[in-house]
N, C-alpha and C positions, 0 to 999 in steps of 0.2 A: 387485662392488657394495659400497657402503659398508654396514657393519653397522648395524643399527637402534639399537645402543647408542652409536655414535660421537657425540661432542659436536657441537652446532651451532656454526658459526663465531661468534666473539665480536662484540659490538656489536649494537645494535637493527636489526632488518631493515627494509628499505624495502618497504612493502606496496602492492599494487595492489588496489583494491576495485571490483568490478563491483556493480551494483545499489545504488549509494549513494543513489539517490532512493527506494528501496523500504523496506519495513518493517524488515527486519533490517539491511540495509546502512547505512541512515541512522542506526541506533543503534550499529553496530559502529565506524564511523569515529571518533567521539569517544572510544570505549573504547581503540582502538589508539593514538590520539594521547596519551591520558592514560598509556598504558603506555610512552611514549617512542618509539614507532615513527614513521617518516616515512610519509606516506600520499599516494598518488596515486589519484584516482577516475576510472574509465573510465565515461563517460556519453555518451549520444547528443547531448545538448545541454548543454554546461557551464553555460549560464545557469540551468539548473534548480537548480543548487547555490547560486545567488547569495544567497538569504535564509537559508540554514542558518547557525547561530551559529558553526560551525567552518570556514566557507568559507575564511577568510584563512589557515588553518593547513594547507591541503592544496594539492596540485597537482591540476589537472583536465586530463584528456586526452579529446578528442572521439573516440568510437569506438563501434561496435555489434558485438556478438559474432555477429550474424547476417550481417555484412558483413566477411569476413576481411580484405579489402584495407584496411579502416579501422583495423586493429589494429597496423599498422606503427608502430614507435616507442613504443607505449604501454607495452611491457614493459622498455624500456631501463633498466638499473640496478635492476630489481625483484628482490627476494629471494623474497617470498611473494606469491602471487596468490590472491585470494579470489573464488570463483565463486558468486555469489548471485543468479543470474538464471534464469528459465525462461520458456517461451513459452506457458504455460497461458492460454487465453482468446483465442489468435490464430486459432482455427479447428480443423477436424478433423485438419489435418496438423501439429499442434503437436509430436507425437513426433518426426517427421523433422526439424523445425526445431530442437528441443532437441538432437538427436543431432549435427546438422551444426554447430551453434553450439559445443557442447562440444569437438568435434574441432578446430575452427578455433582455439579458445582454447588447447587443449593444444598444438597445433603452434606457435603463436606463442610460448607460454611456453617450450617446449623450445628453439626457435631462439634465444631471448634469454638462455638459461642460467638461467632462474628455478629456484631450488632446491626450492621447494615450492608445491603447489596445496592450498588448503583449500576444501572444498565442503560446504555444508549440504544434505543430502538428506533423504529420508523413511524412517522406520523401517518395514521390510517385515515382514509376518507370517512366522514361521518355518514352513518346510515347505510353503509355497504356491507352486506353479509360476508362473513369470513370466506365462504366458499367462492365468492366472486373476486376476491383479492388475488393479486399475483402471488405465485408461490413464495417469492422472496419476501414480500410484505407480510403475507400470512404467517410465515415462519418467524419473522421478527416479532409480531404480535403474540404468537404462541410462546416464544421464549420468555417474554415479559410475564405472561400468565404463569408459566412454570416457576419462574423465580419468585414471584409474589406468593405462590402457594408453598414455598419451601419452609416456611416458619421463620425465616429471617426477613425483617422489614425491608422492602425493596422499593427504591425510587427508580421508576422507569421514565427516562426522558425521551420523548418521541419527537424526532426532527424530520423535516422533509429534505430539501436540497441544501447541502452544506457548501458554502462558498469560502474557499481558501486555496492558497497555492498548493498544488499537488493532489487535491481531492478528485476523485473520479468524476463527480458531478461537475466540478469547475472545469476539468480538462475537456469534458464533453462539450460544455457550453463554449469554452474558449475556441476550440478547434473548429466546431461547426461555424461559429461566427467569423473567425479569421479566414477560413479557407473557402467559404461559399458566399460571395457577394450577392448571388441570387439563389434562393433555396426553394425547392418544392418540398414541403414538409408534411408530416402527418397532422391529423386534427389535434393531437395533444399539445401543439404549440399554443393553443388558445385556452388550455386548462389553467385555472388559477392555482398558484403555488405560493407558499410563504417561506422563502429561503432564509437561511440564518448564517451569519458569519462564523467561521470556525473559532474566532476569538470568543464569541458569546457562548458557543457550545462548551468550550473549555472552562469559561468562568462559571457556568452553571454546574458542570460536572464536579469541579472543585467544591463549589458551595454545597452540593448535595451531600457531601460527607458530614455536614453539620446539621442536617435536618433532624427534627425531634424523633425520638425512638419509635413512636407509634405510627409514623407516616409509612404507609404501605400501599402505594398506588402508582398509576401512570400519570404523567404530566405532559401536556403539549408544550413544545417550545418552538419559537420562531422569531425571525427578525421583525423590525418595525414596519415592513412593507409587504403587501400582497400583490403579486405580479403574475401575468401569464408568461409562459416560456418565450413567446414571441417578444414580449416587452423586455424580458431579461436579455435576449439577444440584441435587441435594439439599444438597450442601455449599455450593454457590454461594449458594443461597437463605438458608442459615443465616448465612453471612458477611455477606450484604447486608441482613440483618434482615428478610427476607420471610417470610410464613407458609409452612408446610410445603406443598410441591407434591405433587399427586396425579398419578402417572405410570402410564399403562396402555399396555403394549406389545402391538402387534398384528402378525400376520405378513404383512399384505397390502400394506404400503407398499413398493414397489420403490425402488431408489436414485433413479430419475427422479422418482417421485412425492414421495419424501422431499425432494429438492432443491427441488421446486416449493413444498412446504410450508414449508421453511426460508426460501425466497425471499419467501414471503408474509408471514412473521412477523418476519423480521430484516432489517437493512439489507444483508446479504450477498446479491448477486444469484445467480440459479440457476446461471450459468456458473461461479461460484466455489464455490457451495454443493455442487454435484454431486460434484466431485472430493473435497471434504472428506468428504461423506457416504459415497462409495464407499470411501474409505480407512478408514472406521470399521466396515466389514462384517467385518473380520478382527481378531483379537486382535493388538495391537501393543504388545508388552512387550519390553524389551531382553533379549537372549539372552546377553549377555556384558558384563563390566565392565572390559575390557582397557585402556580409555583411562585408568583410574585409576592404572595403572602409571606413566604418563608425567605425568599431570596429577592429582595426588591431590585428592579432593574436600575441601571445607572441613570443619572440625571438626563442624559441625552437619549434615553430609550433604547440603547444598543446600537450596534454598527449597522448603518444602512447599506443597501445593496451596492450603490455606487462606491461608497467608501471601502466595502469589502473587496470589490473587484480591483480598485486602485491599490489596496494593500497587497493583494495577491500578485498583481502584475509587477509591483515593485520588488517583491521577493524573488520572482522569476528573473527579472532583469538584473538583480544584484546577485544572482546565483546563491540565494539565501533560503532555499526551500528545505525545511527540516525533515519532513516525511512526505511520501507520495502514496497514492492509492495502491501502487504495486509494491509497497514496502514489505507487506506481510506475505510470507509464502503460504501455500495452501496446506491445511491440515492433512496429514497422511501422505505428505510428499515423500518420495523415495529417499532412503537413507543408506544406499549401498556403500560398501567400504570404499574409501578413497583410493585412487590409483597409487598413492605413495604409502599406503598402509603396509607394514611388513606381513600382515596376515591377509593379504589380498585374496579374495574368494576364489581365485583361479578361473579357469575357462579362458576363452579367447579375449585378449585385450589388444585391439588394434591401436597403433600409434603412428603419427606423422611427426617427425622430429626435425627441427631446423635450428642450426647454430651459426651465428655470424659474429665476427669481430666488428666493433664500431669505433670509429675515430671520434669518440665523445666521452665525456666523463659519465660515470654511472648515474649521477643526479639528473643530467640532461636526458639520458635514455629512459630513466624511470618516469620523468614527467610525461614523455610520449606514451609510455606503456599505461600509466594510470589515466591518461586522457583519452583512451580508446573508446570507440562507440559514441552513441548519441550524435551530435552535430559533426563530430570529427570523423565518423564512419569507421570502417574496419580496414582501411589502407590497402584494399585490394578488390578488384573486380566488383565495383559497386552494383552493377546490374545483377550479378549473381547473388549478392547478399539480398538485394531488394526482392528478387524472384523467390528466394528461399523464405523471406518473410511473408510474402503474399501466399505462398503455398501453405505455410504454417497457419495463417489466418483462415484459409479455406477449409482446413481440416479441424478447425476449432481451437487452434493454439493461440499464443499471445502475440505472435508476429514480431516484427522488428522495430515497431515504432514506439515502444515504451520509453526509449531514450534513457537518459540518466538524470539523477537528482541534482548533481552538481557537475559543472564542466571540468573541474580540476581534481576533485577528491572523490574517492570511493571508500566505502566501509563494508565490513562483513555483513552479509545478509541482504543487501539492497539489490534491486533489479537493475540490469544494464541491457537494454534492448531485449533480446530473447535469451539472455543469460542471467544468472544470479551469482553475486560475488560469494564464493565459498570460502576463500581464504585470501588474506592480503597481509604481507609483511612489508611495510613501507621501505622502498628503496631496493627491494630484493625479489619479491614473489607476488604475482597476481594469479589466482586460480578461479576460473569461472566454470559454473556447472550449467549445462544446457537446460532450458525450460521449453524449447520447441518440442513438437510432437516427433518422437524418434522411436525406433524399435530397439531401445536400449539406452542406458545413461551415457552421457558424453561430457567431456571436460575440455577446456582450453587453458593451458598453463603457460604463463610468460614469466621468465626469470631474467634478472640483471645481476651481473657480477663484474668487479674490476678485473682487468687482465694483467695488471702489474706494470704496464707500460704507459699509463696515463689514459688508456682507452677503456673499453668495456667489452664484455661478452654477453651476447643476447641469445637466449635459448627459448625455443617455442615448442610446446608439445600439444598436439591434438590427440585426445584419447577417446576411444569408443569401445564399450563393452556390449557386444551384440546379444540380443535375446532371440533365440530361435533362428530358423532359416531366414526369416525376414530381415533380421539384424545383419547377418552375414551378407545377404544380397544387397542391402542398403550400402554397406561400406564399400563393396567392390563396384557398385554402380556409380558412387561419387568419387572413387579413388582417382580416376583420370583427371579430375578437376583440381586435385590437391596442389599440384605445382603452381597453378594460377592463383588459387585462393590462399593457401597457406604460404607458399613460396613468395608470392607477391606481397603478402602481409609482412613477412619477416624483412624483406628487402626495403619496403617503404618505411617501416618503423625505424629501421636503422638509418636510412637516408634522412628521415625527418630529424632524428636525434642528432645527427652530425651537423645539421644546420641550426640547432638550438643554441642560442647565446649561453655561455657558461655562467653568466651572472644573472640570468633571468630569475625574477622573484617568483615564489610560489603563488598559486591562485588563491581566491578568497575562501574562507571557511564557510561551512553551512550555517543555517539558521532556521527560524520558525515563524509562520504566520498563517 
């Protein structure tokens, strides 16, 4: 075997990045490009990359780590492969899915002669048997073991809480602190944690591509400070300029109750909150600093907690958030034919169609259409939308509070409250696919066209493809509310567009931190 101190072959490596539509992957790609690396992104649907600012600088390969046959050819010519995916949220069998996907990825990498795998895992508590870990953390540790056993030298970077605009951990911390001046909290608020800024995570991931060939092991990574969750909330409040928070820890909140509580207060749904909460039950502090031997820390020791929070808040305030925790869709998400496909699969397709003429130019109308959701809401029956979001949360869905990444811009593949952007043609078409729990797939399609007289035509379609009797019953149960919900939406969107100044400048572009 090559010694761990042998040099890496000269020249920038060609990197394969999985999870490029996710929170970390979407930020890692431009960092690798800026470091001079060639990048290929492995994605289930390459069109999901279309609106990313770096799209024309990368290759895209269609493939899914849960379908080994789709990986053929994706690793050709690749030196370093980044594994940044996991099956959390796909159901109770996600551990088996994670294990099988990692094994398939490792086999494909080995067969193609890839010289290194880099994996971002979770920091495990010292001395805790695997059987006592949360399923989420246990799976992350198992994936690292599988990749290291693949025959391809693997660098597993294990992180605890990642602090950065748009991360699930940061959004949980942010909303708990901002919304609750007095908190009755679980005991895990006094657990010691070593958070790390997303900037430092990205720096180490990029650096890991240059590790010597013989390095095949896990490394603990963390920021320069060890804090309790209580202290993190107090420090967040101070950085954000909030009054001092009163935090009372009680022993009666189980991880399940804690995750429901987090889901109630924050945009992070219970299905994501629970593994985060379960991972906080044990102390997660780095037990070694061995990676410093290969990738020395910056002179200042890395980004401290307060600086990481300040950077994240600045990105949010400037509408400069590059990726969010909800950026990635779930593996195995439905891929039914689109309602516009000529070979539509048939069966019932219910539609609610609204068309209106608008005394506004198409650009003004489009600005209102693209700005829908998030803080702007859905332009009709706010209580009805709020109730629908709460119901979705209660049945395990994502709810309405995911909001949007940018207040003025949307791109294909990103989440928008309980929808996902399935298609966007700037100035003309926005199609959203529902991600709330429904007995069938649903879409909301908004289109803008000039009417030839200086105004515009607005067309709105709500589509629903029922599955079984429950699907038909659902449509007819909500049909009486369509005039209020969809009719009101169409009227208010067009009214808002008519009030838009014709010379209004476009909003700010997105960014990363």
